[in-house]
LODRENVO-774446 format. One record per residue (C-alpha): x, y, z; residue in one letter. Coordinates in steps of 0.001 Angstrom, whole numbers, plus 524288, in hexadecimal, padded with zeros to 5 digits. Layout:
N
XYZA...
//
This chain:
532
EBFE19394AAB8BBMEB7DA936C4AACD5IEBED593DC3AA032NEB0979425FA9A15IEB952944B5A8EADFEBDD2936D7A8CA4GEB7F492AA9A874AEEB65E92434A93DDGEB53791C12A9F43PEA8EF91AC3A9DB1YE9D4B9192FAA68DLE925F90FC6AA75ESE83A4919C0AA777LE822191854AB612GE8EA591A02AB9BCEE8E7E92836AB258LE7FAD92AC4AB66DFE8274926B2AC4EDGE909192B7DAC571GE89EE938E6ABE58SE7D98939B5AC8A6AE8893937DFAD4CBRE91549420CAD0CAEE874B94B11ACE60LE7FEF948E8ADAFBGE8D5F94A86AE0CEKE8EE5957ABADB3DYE80AE95C65ADD9CYE820F95705AEAE8LE8C4F961B4AEE15HE867196B4AAE49BFE7A3596B6CAED67FE81B796A49AFACBLE886997811AF6ADFE7AC397D88AF15BLE74F49784DAFD23AE7F7997F6FB0643AE7FA998C27AFE8BVE6FEE98D70AFF57LE711998B47B0E14LE7B3A994E9B115BLE73AC99EF7B083DKE66A499B10B1005TE6C4B99D0AB1D30LE74179A991B189AIE68319B033B12CFLE5D129AAC8B1F01KE68D79AF95B2950CE696D9BEBBB2100TE59119BE68B21B4KE58179BB1FB2EC8RE61CF9C6A3B3364LE5DFC9D456B35DAKE62659DEBDB2D3DHE6D2B9E593B353CTE74429D735B38C2EE71C19D4E4B27AAKE80369D91AB24E3SE87D29D302B2FABKE80D69C5E7B2A31HE83DF9C85FB1DCATE91749C94FB1FB3EE90E69BCE5B2687KE88A69B5B7B1C2ASE91659BB83B10EFKE9DB99B491B19E7RE97C89A8A0B1AB3IE92669A812B0CAFEE9E959AA24B08A3LEA57E99DEEB11D9AE9C1599611B0DBDAE9FCD99A81AFE98AEADC599648B016EVEAA029897FB08A5LEA17898492AFF3ELEACE998457AF394PEB68C97FF4AFE0BVEADF89740CB02BDLEAC3C97005AF2B7QEBA66973B7AF0D4IEBEE296A50AFA33MEB68295E76AF618YEBA9495FEDAE833VEC78796084AEB43WEC660953CAAF2C1SEC13794C72AE7D0VEC990952D6ADE8ASED5BB9526AAD7BCIEDD6195FB2AD736KEDB00961D9AC6B1SECC9F95CF0ACA2BEECB0496576AD37BFED1179724BACE20LEC91F96FE9AC33BYEBD9196FBEACB6ASEC0FA978F6AD2BDFEC2E998431AC7F7FEB92997EFAAC178LEAE4D9831EACDF5AEB81499073ACE82FEB6CA993C1ABEB9LEA65399210ABEBDIEA639998E3ACCC5TEAD949A50CAC881AEA7C99A56AAB86AQE9B369A730AC0C6VEA05A9B282AC82FREA8089B939ABCBBIE9B469B9F7AB5A3LE91FA9BD6CAC2EBNE85899BB30ABB7ALE7E329B5D2AC8C0IE80E09BB5DAD593PE86BF9B347ADDF3LE8C569B2FDAEBEBKE987D9AC3BAF1C6AE909F99F79AF5F5LE8B8A99E57AE848DE982D99D3CAE0FFYE9DB599578AEA8FAE924498B0DAE843FE94B898D91AD95CLEA36298B3EADB20FE9F0197F32AE4FFTE95E3978C0ADC99AEA0BB97A7DAD0E5MEAA299733EAD9A9LEA977964A6AD837FEB36A95961AD451PEB60695787AC77ENEB4499469AAC7C3REA82794949ACDB9LEA19894AF9AC13CFEA94993F51AB967DE9D7A936AAAB66ETE948A941CDAB4ACTE9D4594781AA9F5SE9F88938FAAA46AAE8F5C93AF9AA454LE8CEA948CCAA168LE9ADD94E25A9B0AGE9C4095BDCA9E7AHE8DEB95F56A9EE9LE8DAD95C49AADABWE959D96803AADC4FE8AE9970A9AAB4DFE800696A52AB19EWE888396C45ABF3ENE8A969795AABA88LE7C4297C11AB8E1FE7860979D5AC3F3CE8297980CEACB6CVE81BF98D8FAC42DIE70B498E11AC606YE730E98912AD34ATE7D099941AAD602TE758099DA2ACE4DAE68B299A55AD807RE719899BB6AE45ELE76F79A94FAE0CBGE6A339B12CADC37IE60B59A6FAAE319HE58409A64FAD539HE5B689A265AC724LE4FCB9ABF1AC233GE57879B765ABA4CGE648F9B011AB951HE60D09A539AB132HE6A699AACFAA75EFE76759AD8CAADE3VE756E99FC6AB4F8CE73E599AD7AA6D2YE7F7E9A178AA248FE87AA99F7FAAE8DLE844C98F2FAAAFDFE882898FD6A9DDBVE948A9997CA9F4DFE9A4799148AAACFLE96539837DAA2DFSE9F4D98873A95E8LEA98C98B33AA0A9SEA8A097FA1AA88AMEA85B9769EA9B1AYEB48097E62A97A6SEBA1F97D59AA29FYEB81F96F97AA37ESEBD9096D78A9467LECABF975F2A968AAECDB096D2AAA2B7AECD539604AA99B3HED39396549A8E08FEDBDC9712BA939CFEE05096C9EAA07DYEE6EB95E20A9D81PEEE4B96540A914BAEF2F89708CA9B4BLEF7B59662AAA552SEFE8995EF1A9B54KF063196BFAA966ELF089496FBCAA40FAF0C22962A0AA807EF055D96596AB392SEF783962DEAB671SEF72296C08AC1F2AEFD46976FEAB9F3FEF3CB9730EAAECEGEE81A97423AB6B5IEEBBE981F7ABAEAVEEE1898678AADA2CEE0E3981D3AA924FED9D298717AB533IEE145993CBAB441SEDD18993A8AA561AECFE198E72AA4CBIECB1D99889AB192LED0829A37EAABCFTECB599A0F8A9EBFLEBD7C99F84AA0FELEBCBC9A979AAD61SEC1989B309AA403GEB6CA9ACFEA9A0CLEAD049AF3AAA41ATEB2329BDB0AA8E7WEB0459C1A9A98B2LEA36A9BBCFA989AVE9F1D9C377AA4C4KEA5389D0E8A9EFEVE9FD89CF05A91B2RE92A59C773A9392FE8E799CCB7AA245NE842F9D648A9E9EDE7E0F9CF03A930ERE7C769C2AFA9C4ALE76129CA4EAA8F2ME6D709D22CA9E5AKE69829C4CAA9930LE67C69BF5FAA72ANE5E929CBEDAA90ASE566D9C67AA9E7BLE56069BB2DAA47DGE508A9C179AB130RE46CD9C84FAA6E8KE41FD9BBBCAA03CYE410A9B205AAA4ERE3AD09A826AA163TE46609A7BDA997DIE50009A6BAAA0ACEE4B3C99A7BAA935RE4EB699417A9BF8YE5CDB9954CA9C66FE5E7C98BACAA8ACFE55EB98357AA2DBSE5BE59826EA944EFE67F7980A8A9A9BSE6428973AFAA2F0LE5CBB96F6CA9563LE6A34970E4A8E2EIE72E596ACAA9986LE67FE95F4CA99AFLE666F95D8EA8BE3IE76FB95CB1A8AADFE764495350A95E3TE6C4294896A906ELE724894ABDA81F5IE807E946BEA8777FE7BE293BC9A90AELE7AC293173A86A8PE89A793442A82A2FE8D3493043A902FSE83AF925E0A914EIE88B491FBFA8410ME958992258A867CQE973792B1AA7A40LE9ED5937C9A8159QEAAEB93B36A7BE3NEB3BD947FDA7BFBTEA92C94ED8A71BDAE9E3D94A61A7789VEA2C494FC1A85C3MEA64E95E14A7E3DLE99F095F3DA75C7LE8FAD95E6DA7E15FE94569686AA8A8FPE985697150A7E96CE8A4C96F45A785ELE8386971BEA84ADCE8C0997D6AA87CFLE893098322A7936TE78B69819FA7C47LE7AA19893EA8896LE81EA99320A807BWE77B79947FA7790VE6D6A9960EA8243QE723C9A34BA83BCME6F3A9A8ACA76CEPE61149A449A75E7FE600C9AA20A8359IE64739B83DA8017VE5BE09B7DBA72B9LE4F6B9B1DEA7D33LE52849BE37A85BCFE53A69C76AA7ABCRE46979C2C2A7410VE3E779C3FDA8241AE468C9D14BA834AFE41699D5F1A7624YE327D9D153A786EKE33A49D72CA85E0DE38509E53BA7F70NE2D7B9E2E7A745AAE22F99E01BA7E5CTE29409EB61A86DAFE29C99F54BA78CCYE1AB69F084A766AEE18859F41EA8423WE1F75A0097A83F2EE162DA03D9A7654RE0AEBA0175A7D4CEE0C34A087AA889FGE10DEA146EA8086IE055CA12E4A794BADFD9BA15A0A869DSE04A9A1F48A8B64YE0162A271BA7F6FYDF43DA23A1A7DBFKDF1D6A296DA8CCBEDF997A3476A8882LDF231A35F9A7D79TDE734A3722A8823GDED2FA3FF8A916ANDF1DDA4A5EA85C6LDE439A4972A8230TDDE70A4DA6A90DBADEA5FA564AA928BMDE53DA5CCBA85F3QDD67FA5D4FA88EEEDDC7AA63ECA9643MDE368A6F15A90A3RDD859A71B7A8846HDCF43A7326A9586DDDB4FA79BDA9BA9IDDB7BA8352A8F9DKDCB09A84A3A91C6NDCC89A86ADA9F5DIDD7A0A9286A9E45FDCF38A97ABA92DFFDC382A97CBA9D47TDCA52A9E1EAA89DMDCEE9AA87BA9DB3GDC088AAC05A9D2ENDBDEBAAD5DAAB37FDCA62AB5C5AAB58VDC528ABE86A9FB9EDB8E8AC1FBAA9C1RDC280AC585AB558SDC553AD382AB845NDD311AD176ABA18DDD9C3AD600AAED2TDE708AD23BAB355EDE46AAC2A0AB4ECMDDD72AC427AA8B3KDE96AAC88DAA337HDF25AABE72AAA0DFDE8EFAB170AA6E7FDE906AB66CA95CBWDF684ABA66A95C6DDFE7DAAF82A9F53KDF361AA3AEAA3AEIDED31AA04EA9847YDF8FCAA0D3A8ECDPE01BFA99E2A98C1YDF62EA8E1FA9A0ASDF3E9A8E31A8A54VE01ECA8C76A88D3EE0353A80F0A92A6TDF96EA7BDAA8DC4IDFF0BA7BD9A7FF9HE0B8BA76F8A8513QE057FA6C88A8B23SDFE75A68AAA8187EE0BC9A67CBA7898LE141FA5FA9A836BLE062DA574BA8417SE0843A522DA7511KE1751A50E8A771ELE14E1A47BCA8097YE10C1A3CFEA749FQE1E0DA3E79A6FD1VE22DAA3167A74E5PE329FA3595A739FVE36DEA3C7CA7E42EE41EBA4479A7702SE357BA47B0A6D14LE2D7BA4DD5A7877RE39ECA5525A7E48AE3BB0A5B40A70F8FE2E7FA5F1FA6D02FE2C13A652BA7BC6HE3951A6CC7A7A05LE3535A7168A6C43KE282BA74A3A6EB3LE2B3EA7BC5A7AB8SE34E7A83BDA733EQE29E8A8881A68BAAE2007A8C02A74CCLE2977A9356A7BCASE2ABBA9A5FA6E40QE19A3A9D5BA70AEKE19A5A94D6A64F4IE0B1DA8D43A63D2TE0E7FA80F8A618AVE0782A7357A5E4BGE0A00A65E2A6164ME02CCA59ADA5B5FEE08FFA4ABDA5D1AVE0153A3F01A57E9RE0A52A33A6A58CDIE0B17A2577A5B3BIE1414A2539A6861PE15A6A158DA68F0EE1A95A1630A5BD7TE2256A242EA59C6FE2F4CA2469A56B0QE3A0BA318EA5378TE3D34A296BA4756GE4A5CA30DEA4796ME5520A3375A50D0DE4DFBA3BF2A5D4CVE581BA4686A5D24IE57B5A472CA4DE6DE4908A4958A4F85LE494DA52FDA5A5CTE5491A5B78A52A6RE4BA8A5B9CA44D2IE3EAFA5E63A4C84LE4490A686DA54E3GE49BBA7041A497CIE3D5FA7068A429FLE3687A7569A5087LE40B2A7EACA5313DE3FCAA8336A4469NE30A8A83D2A46E3AE308AA8AF7A55F0IE3B56A955FA4E00EE31E4A983FA421DEE24C9A989FA4A51TE2A00AA225A53A8IE2A3EAAD3CA4AFCQE1C20AAA87A4830IE1173AB0C7A5197PE0982AA654A55C2DE1050A9B1DA4DFBGE0EBFA8CCEA51E1RE1761A8055A5129IE0FD7A7409A4F20EE1502A657CA5262LE10C5A59DAA4E67KE15C8A4AEAA5111IE0D8EA42EAA4A43IE10EEA34B3A4709GE0DA3A271DA4583NE12B2A1891A4471DE1A93A1B1BA384DEE2156A2923A3D4FGE1FB5A35DEA42FDCE1D6CA44DBA3CD3SE21E0A51CAA44D7YE1C78A5BD0A3EF5IE1F8BA69A5A4308IE1702A7657A3D0CKE1A5FA83F5A4098NE1647A90D2A3EBFSE1F4AA9899A33E9IE211BAA5EFA3003TE1D7FAAC30A215BAE2E36AAE23A206BQE2EC6A9DD6A220ETE248FA9C0CA1950TE29C7AA401A0E95ME381DA9F17A1099RE34F6A92F1A12A1GE3CEBA8777A1B32IE4952A803EA14E0YE556CA7B90A1D3FAE5F64A84E0A1F8BGE559EA9059A1BA1NE546EA9767A2804TE50FEAA65FA2D80SE57EBAA3D4A396DKE6555AA8EDA3670GE721AAA51FA31F1PE75F2A96B7A386CGE6A26A91F2A3830RE5E57A8B80A329DGE6476A7EA9A3460KE5938A7736A3A71GE53E1A7149A2EB1LE60ACA6DEFA2959QE61DCA65E0A33E5IE5688A5FAEA346DVE574BA59E5A24CFQE6459A5538A2896RE603BA4E3AA34DFLE5406A49C6A2BE6LE5D94A4354A2223AE62A6A3971A2E1CQE547BA3251A2BB7YE4D12A2D7DA21B1HE3F8AA2D47A2873NE3E5FA39A4A2C45VE39B9A4606A23A9EE362FA540DA268CLE2B56A5A21A1DAANE2ADFA67C6A1DCCSE1FF0A731DA1917SE1A42A8124A1A6BLE0D39A7EB7A1C31QE0978A8F0EA1AA0QE0DF7A9585A273DHE122AA86EEA2D12TE1DD1A7FF4A2BDBYE1E05A718AA2DBDVE27D6A66E4A30B7QE2313A5A7CA318FSE2DF7A5089A3482LE28D2A42D5A3179NE2FACA3604A3667IE2DB7A2864A327AIE308EA1C92A3BFFYE3A2FA13BDA379EYE339AA089DA39FDNE2746A0B27A342BS
//
């Protein structure tokens, strides 16, 4: 064999290019023969399966699996026999365990769903006599390793999944990872195997130690990569399925890098300037550039993902604006309908009054008319509540207003906000705790007043939102005033406003203003949005 790390012997240009062409032609002849055999076998099995009836398919499936398994064993055996016949034992072991390592790493990573026949093809394609590429090694150094692996990985993936669309990222990752593994195996065989053989004073023992160590190390590294990065790799691959335009560049960029380094390396071979540094430098630089693609790929995916998120957010805002515009129109129509219903019930009352049925009159004015008015009022309140975009706030206000109505308190409500820009401005739990205390106090005070009334207003814009609660108060409360900790409820009570003050102290953008206006107590919780 030609030692690519040595200084000679030198070959003429004709010998270099002619010999390389023959070697590559011989390899790819075997490659395409095995590929044709696998494709033919898969096609025959698929055609036979399609022709069978449903009841016969289960039996045929078992038979086809046995045939496929037999072929998956036969193909590697034929290639092993061929490589054994043209190689010395040490070269055969080197080639055999390299093919085994590549196949095992693909199986461990399991990034592409492959069947037994696909793994057999991968093993067979990677098993070749080491001396087959003597002249090619002199012309291209270790770059021919990368070229062959590039073709094998993408062809195997195509066999297993029938199309590369949506799987380009994992193919790219497998190619780069296996290229690094194969190059490490090759360097270890060149530098460490002779040292182990010399140390053990036995070539056979040296190669056994080398193969055991390198297989254990690289297989363990592959397993660690799977455990640590499998989820991320599959997530990136799923993004590739989403952004098909981006993932198409994986193949072309990898191909371009290989082509550029091959063209740069060729002048060194032509001018016979190869040395150990050159032979080591070019594959290392090529692998580095292939790996450097990874951060840019991740960055490109993130940019595309964030762009989609921004677009989705814009669509969401437009959808919300459209929804609340339509909702406002529906609420206006319902308000007109409620007004008409009130008039209808009042008109019905006039007809009832003309009747001589006294029992019916009492039933209508004592039961039906009050119930209809109450129901219409509740419907009006609920329709206004639906203008609040936050579900938890709607549920909270619905509960509190229902409590007030159950106490026969007249409740009024007004909502004037911009739904697209609405924010809670603080933790929603703290917000509901504060508003809950304020509303509970308002309800407890208003119960004591005949015809007492509570009004709730939610008014907001792009900069903030105000929750205004107005309630009737008794003359005693007006004279006593309202202070935190001051209550007429009895010992151990009246801590609500103190809790409110403690909660408000956590927020610099929230302020509570309270005032007495004759017989009405007004509380205004004002929230300024953080981004305003």
